[in-house]
N, C-alpha and C positions, 0 to 999 in steps of 0.2 A: 475558449474557442468552443464553438457550438456547431455540430455538425448539422447539415441541411435537413436530413431526415429525422433529426430529433425533434422537430417541431410538431410532428404528428401527435394528434391529441388522443388517440384511443390505444396506447399501447402501455404496457407495464413498464415501470421504471425501477431499476434496482439502483440503490444509493449505497455507496460505500464511504464511511467515514473512519479514516485510519492514520495512524501513525505507527512508529516501529515497535510499540508496546502492545497496542490493541486495536481491534477493528470491529465496527458495528456495521451490519448489513441490513438494510430497509429495503421494502418494497413500497410502491406507490402505483395505486391502481390507474390514477390518471395524471395528467402532467401537474396539476395544481391541488392534488388531494393530500390528506394526511399520510404521514410515514408510518408504515407497520413494522415492528421489529421482525427480523427473520433470523439473524444468527449473531453471536458475539464469538470472536475469536481473540485468545490472548497469546502473547508471546512472552513467556516467562523468563526466557533465556537472555532476552534483551535487557532486563533489569539486574542481571548478574554483573559482578565487576569482571573486567577482562582478565585478570590474573586468575579467577576461578574457572575461567572457561578453557584455558589452555593448560595442557599437563606439563609442560617443560619450556625452557627457554629457547629462543632461536639459536641457530647454530653459529659458530664463529669461524672466521677465516683470516688468513694473513694475505695482504697485498704485496705483490712482487715489487712495488715501490710505493712511496706515499705514507700514509698514516701507519701502516702496519698491521696490527690485528683489530677486527671490528666485528660487530655482530651482523648477521644477515638479516635484512627487514623483509617483513611478510607483505605481499601485495594486498591480500585480503586477510583482514584479522577475524577472529571468532565472532565479534559483533556484526561486522559486514555479512558474513556467511549467514547469521541468524535472521539479519534482515531480509536477504534474499530468499532464504527458505520461508519465512513468514509471508512476504509478497507472494510467492508462488502458492502457498496454502490458500491465501485469499483468492487468488485467480481460480484455483481449482474448485473451491466452494462456489464461486460465481458461476463457472462453466457447468457444473452440475446442477445448480439451481435454478438456472434460466430456462423458461419453458420453450423459448423459440428465439431465433437470431434477431427478430424485429424488436425484441424488448429493448429498451433504452438502458444506458448505464451511466451513472453520474458518480464521479470520484471527487471526494473532498479528503485530501491528505495533508499533513504536515510538509512545508516545503522540502525539508531534509529526506523525506520518505517518498515523495511523489514520483520522482524519476525512477526509483527502485520499482515501485508498484506498477507504473506505466509499462515498464520494461517487462515485467512478469505477466500482465494482462496482454501484451502484445504476443508474446511466446504462446500464450493459451488462445490466441485468435480473437481476443476481445479488444474493443476499442471504445473508449470513453466518448459519450456525446458532449458531456461536459466535465472540465476538470478544474477544480478550484484548489490553490495552494494556499491552506489556511489550517491552523491548528485549532480543531473544534472538537477533539475526541472527548473533552470533559463537558461539553454542552449537551443539552437535551434535544430530543427529536425536533421540537418546536422551533428552537434556534436554527437548527439545520434546515428544516423546511423553509424558514424565512430567507435563509441565505441562498438558497437554490433559487427561490422565487425572484430574488433581487437579481440573479444573474440570467434568468430567462427574460 
């Protein structure tokens, strides 16, 4: 989905390439120019095993009827919380780095992380001109540039 005002040719574009483990932020002086690296962010917590992130097991309870004793389940586990915090870090980095509100924003994220990132960007008052759900964090800047150019 491309915003109508994203087609203006004389604005700076910020490009975020992310998954739950890492994010690369690039700037692009013009719509079809090369990507310049701006920042690299890492989420080391996301690579940890879940049992290393929590200090104890969930509580246990007795049902008044039915199965009897069972474990409480957590709605948001430690990995989900880590992903949310990382998405917020990306949003804050973009918010402080952008020079003005007319700068464009292009987000390329792994499908499993795109929704979390979009939500964090929206909370920070940012909206992507173009969002692509593709896992490309291991690819180089040239691949990312070509991918963006294909979508414009």
